[in-house]
N, C-alpha and C positions, 0 to 999 in steps of 0.2 A: 563362755565363762563369765562374760562381763555383766555385772549387776549395776544398774544405774544408781549412782551415788552423787550427793551434792554437798557443798559447803555453804554455810549460811552467812548472811550479812551483806548489806548494800555498800558498795564502794570500799570494801575491806582490802587490806593487803593480804592476799591469799598465797599459799604455797602448796603445790601439788606435784606429785610424781607418780607415774604408773608403777604399781607394786611389782610388776615384772622386772623392773630395773631399780632396785633400792639404791639410794645414794646418787641418783642421776643429777640432782641439783648441786651445782658447785657451792662450796661452803665459803662464806666470808667475802666473796666477790662475784661480780656478774659475768665477766668474760675472761676466764683464765686462759693461759696460753694453750692448754689442752683441756677440753671439757671431759668429764667422766663419760665412759662408754664411747669415746670418740665422736661425741655429738657436736653440732654447730650451735653457737649462741647467736640469737637474733632478737633484737628489741623491736617491739611494736608500740609506737607512740600514738596516744590519742589526744595529746595536747602539745603546745609549744614547750620546748625544754625549759623555758624561763617562766612558765606559769607560776603563780603563787602556789605554795605547797598544797592548800586545800583543793585546788583544781587541777593539779598535775596528775596526768594519767599515763601510765606506761606499764607494760609487762615484758618480762624476759622469757623467751621460748627456747628450749633446748631440743633441737630436732635432728633427725637423721640426715636430711639434706636441707640447705637453706632455700627459702622461697624463690630466690633469684634464678634457680635452674629451670628455665622454661624457654620455649621458642617465642618469637615476637608475637605480640597481640595483633589480631585482625578483627575488623568490624564484624559483629554478629547481628544479622537481621532476624530477630526473634522477639516474641512477646509484643506487648503493646505499651511499652514505657515511653513517656515523653515529658519534656519540660518546656515544650512550646505552648505557652499560655495564650498565644494570639492566633491559634489555628482556627478559631471559631469566635463569633461575636459573644461578648459577655451576656450573661442572663441573670438579672437580679431577682427572678421569681423564686418563690419557695419551691424546692425541688425534692422529689421523693422517688426512690428507685424500688421496684419489685426485687425479690431475691435474685441475685446474679446467677446465671445459668452455668452449671458445671458440665463440661463436655463429657460425653459418654465414651468409655473405653470399650473395646479396642479400636473402634472406628476412628477416634480422634484422641490419640495418646498425647497427654499434656502434662509436663512436670511443673514444679514450682516456678522455674524461670520462664518457661514458655507461657505459663498461665498468669503472669503479672500484667495487670492493666491499670494504667494511671487514670484516676477519676477526676481529680482536681488538684490545684496547688498554686503556689506563688513564689516569687523570688527565683534565684538560680544558683546552682552549686558552685559556679566559678567564683562568684563573689562571696561564697560561704554565708549566705543568708537566705533561708527559705524553707518551705515544707512541701511535701506532696502526700496525697492520700491515694493509695493503690488498693485494688481488689485482687486477690489471687484465687484462681479456680484451677484445680488439677486433679488428675486421676492416676498418676503413675509417679514412681520415685525417681529422683535424680540418680543416674547410674554413671559412675566414672566421670562426674563433673561436679564442680562446686562454684559458688558465687561469692564475691566479696564486693562491698559497696565502697567505692573510693569517694563518693559524694557526701555520705552522712550515715546516720544511724537508722536502723529499721526497728520499729516497735511493732511486733507481729501479734495479731489477735485472731487465733483460730476460731471459726464459728461452727464448722462441721468437719469432723474427722480429726484425728490426732496427728501430730507431726513428731517424728523422731529426727532430731536435728543433730548432726555430727558437726562439731566445730574443732578448730585447732586446740581448744582447751579441754575438750571432752564432749560427751553426749548429753543431750537433754531431751526428755519426752515432754511435749507441750500439748495439752488437751484443751478442748473448749472450756471456757471459764478460767483458763490460765492465759498469761501473756508471756512473751519473751522479748528481750532486746538484744539484737546483734549490732554491736557498735562498729563504727567506721573502720574498714580495712580487714575485718575478721572473716576468714574463709569459713563457709558453712555449706552443708549439703542436706537436703530435706528428703526424708523417706516418708511415704504416705501409705495408707492401708485401705484405699478405696476412694470414693468421691469426696473431695476435700475443698473447703472454701474458707476464706477469712479476709481480714482487713489489715492494712499496713499503714502506719503513720511514719513517714520519713522526715527527718529533720537534718538540714545541713547548716552548720555554723554553730551548733551547740550540742551538748550531750544532755540526756535526761538526768534529772536529779530529784530527790524527794523535796516536796514543797516545804517551806518554812511553816512552823506551827503557830507562831505568834501567841495570842492569849489562850489558845487551846492548851499550851503547856508542853511538857516533855514527851507525852505519849499520845498516840492516836493516829488515825488515817492508816496509811501503809507503814507498818513497823519495819525497821531495817532488817531485823533478824529473819523475816519471812521471805526475803529474797534469796534465791538459791543459785549457786554457781557450780558448773560441772567440775568433776575431778579429771585429772590427766588420763588420757587414753591414747595409745598410738597404734598405727598399723604400718608395718614395714612391708609395703606391697608394691611390687613392680607392675606397671600397666603398659605392656609392650604395644598394645593397640592405640595407646594415647589417652591420657587423662586431660580433660578440658577444664581449665581455670577461667572463669568468666568474671570480668571486671565491669561493674557499672561505673562509668567514668564520664563526667560532664553530661549526664543524662542519657547516655547511650551505652550499649553493651559491646564489649570486646572479648574475644576468646583467644587463649594461648594454650598450646599443647605442651605436655610434659609426660615423662614415662614413669612416674611414680605418684603414689597417693600424697596429697598435701597434708593429710592428717597424721603426720609423722613426728608429732611433738611428744617426747618421752617425759618431759617435766617442764614446769613453768612456775613463775612467781610474779606477782604484781597486783595492781588494782584496776587494770583495764581488761575487763572480761565480758563475755556474754552472761546473761542471767535470766531467770524466770521468776514468776510470781503468781500465786493463786489468788483470784479475786475474792474468794470467800474469806480470806484472811483480813480483809479491809475492816478496820474499826470505824463504823459509821458514826459521825457526829450529826446531830439534828436539833431542830427547834423543839423545845418541850413546853412552851407557854403559848405563843401566838406568832403568826406570820411565818414567812420563809426566811431561812438563812440563804445566802447566795450559794449557787451550785459549786462554787470554789471549795466548799467544805468536802466535796466528793473527789478532789484531785488526788490521783494516785502518783503520777509523775509529771514533772514540768521541765520544759526546756526554755531557759530564760533568755531574754534579750538584755542589752546593756541598760535598758530603762527599768528602774526598780518597779517590781510588781507587774510588769507587762510581759506576758509569755509569748515566745515564738510559737510554742504549742503546749497545751495542757492535755493530759489524758485523764478523763473524768469518767467515773462509773456511777450508776444508779442502782445500788444493790438492795436486796430485801431488807426491810427495816420497819420500825413502828412509826405510825403517824398519830400524834396526840395533840396537835395545835388546836387551841380553842378559838371559836369565832373566826375561823380562817378558811379561806378557799384553799384546799390542800394540794390539788395538782399544781404543776408549774403555772405561773401567771403569764399573762400576755406580755410580750417583750419585744423591744427593738434594741439591738446590741451593736456596739462599735467593734465587736469581735465577730469572726466567722465560726459557725457551729456545724460540724458534720457529725451526724449521729448514726450509730449502727446498733443492731440488736443481735445478741448471741443466742438468747433463748427467751421464750415466754412472750408476754404482751407489755408494751410500754404504756404506763398509766395514762398519759395525756392523749394517746391515740391508739385505742385498743384494736381498731380495724385499720387495715391498709398498711401499717408499719410492721413488716414481717421479719423474722430472723433471716439473716443473709442478705437483706436489703439495706437501705440507708436513706438519709435525708440530709439536705444542705440548706441551712438558713443563712444567707449571706449577710454581709455587713449592712446593718440598718434595715434589713428586710423583716417586716413584722411576722411574728409567729406565736403559737400558743395552743391551748387545748382546742380540740374540735368541738362542734356544737353538742354532741351527745355527752361528752365529758363535762362540759360546762354545766349543762342542765342537771346532770346527776350529782355533781359535786356541790352545786348551789343548794340542793334540797337534802343532801345527805345528813343523817343524824351523826353528830360529831362525837363519836365514841373512839377510844383508842382502837386502832385498826392496823393490821399488817398491810404494808404497802410493798408491792412488787415481788411477792413470794413466787418462787419458780421462774423468776425473770432476771436477766442481766442486760441492761442497755448501757451504752457508753457514748462518750462524746470526745471527738478531737476538736479542741477549740484553739483558734489562732488569732493573733493580732493582725495578721496579714489578710488582705482581701483576695479570696481564692477564685481562680478562674477554672471553669469546668472544661474538660477536654471534649473533643469531637466524639470520642468513644463513649464518654459519659452521657452526652446529650443525644447522640444519634445511633452510633454503630452498635452499642450494647443492646439497644431495643428494649431496655428495662425501665425507662423513665415513665413514671405514672403521670399521664397528661391530665388526669382528673384530680390531682392532689388538692388544688385550690377549692374544690367543691366541698371539702370537709368543713369549711368555715361558712359557706353560703347560708345554711339554715340558722345561723346566729341572728337573733332578733332583738330589737330594742325593748328593754324593760323599763324605760324612763317614764316616770310619773312625777311631774312637778308638784303634785299635791301630797305625795307620799314621801316623807323624809326618811 
């Protein structure tokens, strides 16, 4: 009977109740002595109680049983998650990965949790400052188990296959070219429909927010109304065989058993919610005279540090757009950066490297490691007739950028067996065009 519905608005104070139980939300207060329908009131806090009002995040959930009803957590040896950034020597080279392999079912059944692999990261969750980049590959749905992240927020970027995500707040369908954010502490379960792959940016110590617009003005980039939040949906389901609740805690997984579904929230209100966003809704800003504007104009979401203008992590996209700059080398320029840049590709071909950089793969250009267009791209763009042209049609590349210096895991460098050892060769054909007599 359930039809997927959403409420719109980024960071709004939303109110939702399952239509099967009208009036489930208490009126005029958060925790009455007796809640409607005999529900339990439970608050989920995403910030300190005493945060300034603009950054205070919390929601009230009205549920059939409170989350505390479970057996003790025990260590779960599953997946390939790590926050051990010293397990292998640092590697400052330009790194590129071929598309990450999805295991074949039914020989190797793997759901979202068992298919999580940490690729790189920095910092650590106990000190509440850091990020991690994970790859997920899976071929089966999570059955009678859910995950919540005690360490931070997950920004999930599906690349192949859609995700039907059940959360305590309701259900979301997230397809390639959409993203979703599951914030710290929110329980969720992922249903898939075949071979599925994608990327995750995890931040601990900050929440994602919309970037400031500055001189762009009041409108542009990702507009708040295009972010969608699920509506309340509950199941009153007993699971005598045991329902597994998995917590990612201090970088490791722990599992607890309970005999009921955790998705038993009949109504909720608040501003701390999961949400999704379609990347085609992004209003692109671009240079219309000459030269490049910095790629920060493509920022969808940012997780800020305490230093003004310095991001713990930015989520940046390179959508289809018009290129019109005069007397300008139009692809991205050669660059050395005090930030770390991980790039992924959802579909199509990235303009600066049409060969080798493939959907489902990735690249990492670490702090101060030089990078830029390959030799073919440079030669073509240097001779191109500068007419207005469509850039990146049929393509969506993205970047996770961070002010932290990222360490690559042993899985990323060795075990995955997807590292492209010949990446550096794409720049080898670059030749000198220098002529001191030709100004």
